[in-house]
N, C-alpha and C positions, 0 to 999 in steps of 0.2 A: 434470420441474419446474426451473425455471432458481435456480441459486444468488441470482442478485441480475437483477434488470430493472427499468431505467428505464421508463416512460411518460409519453411528452408532457411532461419536466420543465422548467418554465420557471420564471426568476426574473428580476426587474427590480430597479432600486435607481433610485428617482424615474421619470425615463423613459426609463432607458438598459435595454435588456433584452440580459443580459449571458448568459444561458442559453436559448436557443429553442426549446421543443417536444423535446429532447433523449431517444431512447429507444434503449436497446443493452439486450442480454440476454446474461448468463454463463452457461455451463452449471458444474455440478461438475467442478472440471479446469481449467478454462479458463486460457488463456495470452494475454489479453487488453489490449494497450495501447492507450493513448488520448493522442495527439498533436496538437499543431497549434501555430502562432505565438505567441506572450507576448502575454496579453490575452486570447486567445479563449474563457475561461472555465473552463478544465479544473480549475484549484483552486475555484473556485467550484462546480462539479459534485461534485468529491472532499468538498466542504462541505454539499452538499445530500443527499448520499448517506449523510455520516457523522453528521448532526442538527446540525452548525455553524449551518446555516441553513437555514430552512424556506421550501419552493417557494411560490409563486405559484399553482402548477397545478401538477398532472401525480402521477405514483405512484413512487414505490419499493418495490419487492416484496423483499424478503429471503425467502428461501424460501418465495414465494407470498405472505406477511404483507405488507399495505400499512404500513410502519414511519414514513411523515410524522407528525410529531406527538409521535414515540416518543423518549426524550431517549438523550443518546448510551451512556452508560453501559449504556442496556437492551440496545441495538444489539448494543454488545458482547458483552454476555452472551447476544446470541443468534447471535453468530458473526462479526461486523463488525469485522474490526481493520485500524486502518490506521497508516503509519508517518508522518514529518516530514520536509520538506526538511532543516532542522536538529535535530541529536540534540537528544531530549528525555529525558535519562536522568539519573539521580542520579550526579552526578560524583563525589562522594565514596566512592561505594559500587562496591565492586569488580563486574566482568563478572558473578560469579557470583551475588552478592548483587541487582544489577537483575534478573536473569531469575528469580530463585526469587521475588523481591519481583512478580513477574509471576503465575508459577506460584501462590502466595501470595492476590492477588486474585482470581484465577479460582474460588480453594476457597472465596472469601468470609473468606479470615482478613486479608488486609492491612496496612499497613504499622506501625500501630499494635502489633500482634498479635505482628507481628517483632520489634518493638524490646523491647516486656516480655517474651517468653519465646524469642527467638531461632525459628529456621526449624525445623519437625518433620524427622525423618530423609529422609522422602518426598517433601519439597520439596524439598530438598537436590540426592538421589538423579535427579529429576526435570529439576531444574537441570544438574546435572554432565552428563545425557545429550543435554541438549540445546546444551550448550555445546560436547560435544564431536563434535557431528552440524552447527555452524557453524563448526568451525576454531577452537575459542577457548579449548580446551582448557589450552593452554598458557599462555594469558593469564588464565583465569578470577579466580586471586587478586588482580588488579594492579586498582587504585582506578582508574576510567573515564578520568579527569583524564589520566592516565600514561598512555593507550594513543596510538597512533598513528589519526587521523582515518578512515583505512578500517576498521579495528580497532571504533572505537565505531559504525560505520555497522552492522558485521556483528552488534556486540550490542546495537543497536535490532531489528535483523531477529530475533536470537533472541529478544527481549523479546516481540515479536508473535507468534512462533509459540508461545511458552509460553503463551498465552491460546488456543490449539487454534483457530484461527480456519476458518471455513468460507468467508468470502471475506477477502482479504487485499487492502487497496488500498495500494499502493506509488508515493508523492508523491517523485518523483526520488530514489531509493535511490544513486543515484551522483554525486548533487548535489555539487561542492567535492571530488572525489576527483582524483587525478592518471588519466592513461588506463592508465597500472600497474596501477592498482588495479581497474579494472572488471574485468578475471578473473574477481578474489574474487568480487563481487559475482554476477557472470553464474554461477559456479561454484554458490555458495549458491542462487539462484535456481531451478537446475536440479534440486538435491535438494530443493527444497521437496514435502511429500506430494504423492500425484497427484490426491487427492480435493480440495486448495484452489482453489478458485477466484481468479485472481489478473488485477485489474485495475493497470497497469504506468503511470503519467505519467511520461515522461522524453524530454529532448531529445537524449539520444544516438542518435541512429541506428543505429550498427553493435550498440547493445545492443538497443535495442528490435528490429531485424530478425532477431538472433541469438534474441532469445526468445519474441516472441510468436506466436502462431498466426493473431490475427488482431488486424485494427488499426481502431480509428474514430479518424476525423480530423476535429476540430473548427475552426471560422473562425466570427469573430465571434458565436460563441456557438452556432453553427448545425452540425451532422454534414453535412459536406460530402461523407465517402467511408466507406466501411465495408466491408471484407472481407480479402482472404489478404494478406501482406506482399508477394507477388507484383503483386498487381491493386494494391496502394496505391503500390508503386514506379513502375509505369506510367502511374498515372491521372493525367491532365494537368491537372485542376481541382487535385490536391493539390500536383503542381510548380509550378503558379501562386502557391498561396495561401502555402506553407510549403517543402518540401524542396528546389525549384532543383535545385542541384547534389548535393545531401548524401547521395545512394544512387548517385551514378554512378561 
């Protein structure tokens, strides 16, 4: 059974079709990238998957269950987790506290409980373990606002992992980072649990081609190609629509 499957997913705003019968499938453990030029419909597709938008037609199957119409928070509890192009963290909290809040949310405790009672020992222990896995142990006690931007992106990824995703949607995790920090992001992605299906939206082609085992290409809301990195690299239609000289 697929971890995530999109079936003829269609979305339009007025007369403009921004997602046109898009279908793709991620098996457990998939390392799948979604690429395409600006305006191709990638972010709209992510918003359809997560429930921020409701499609005009088609299905979003999570573990075989159609979740169209299911609220975002319920999709998260079903194992669908995303990050954002811009960090979405509590900047006055430490890195560890942000991770612990995600653990608490998953456990049904939440922010109000933490403020009144503090974090249970088991929550802190799990947050510390995740911080260590993401190479954040040395900055765990530091407020997020005082961290370098690359470290903030790692905290955001750690928060996502604290929710124990079955499907992880990564919307430009390297956005805004200098190229020197891309290796850190790649290393973190390489060390994600093997059973987590990952859909990566990214414009950095070296990162995409190093990470992905399968790539889907969108142009004007339509899938124009889908295949292995080598097949996508050599696809004439993809080169004409998007890659050009990017991978040469």
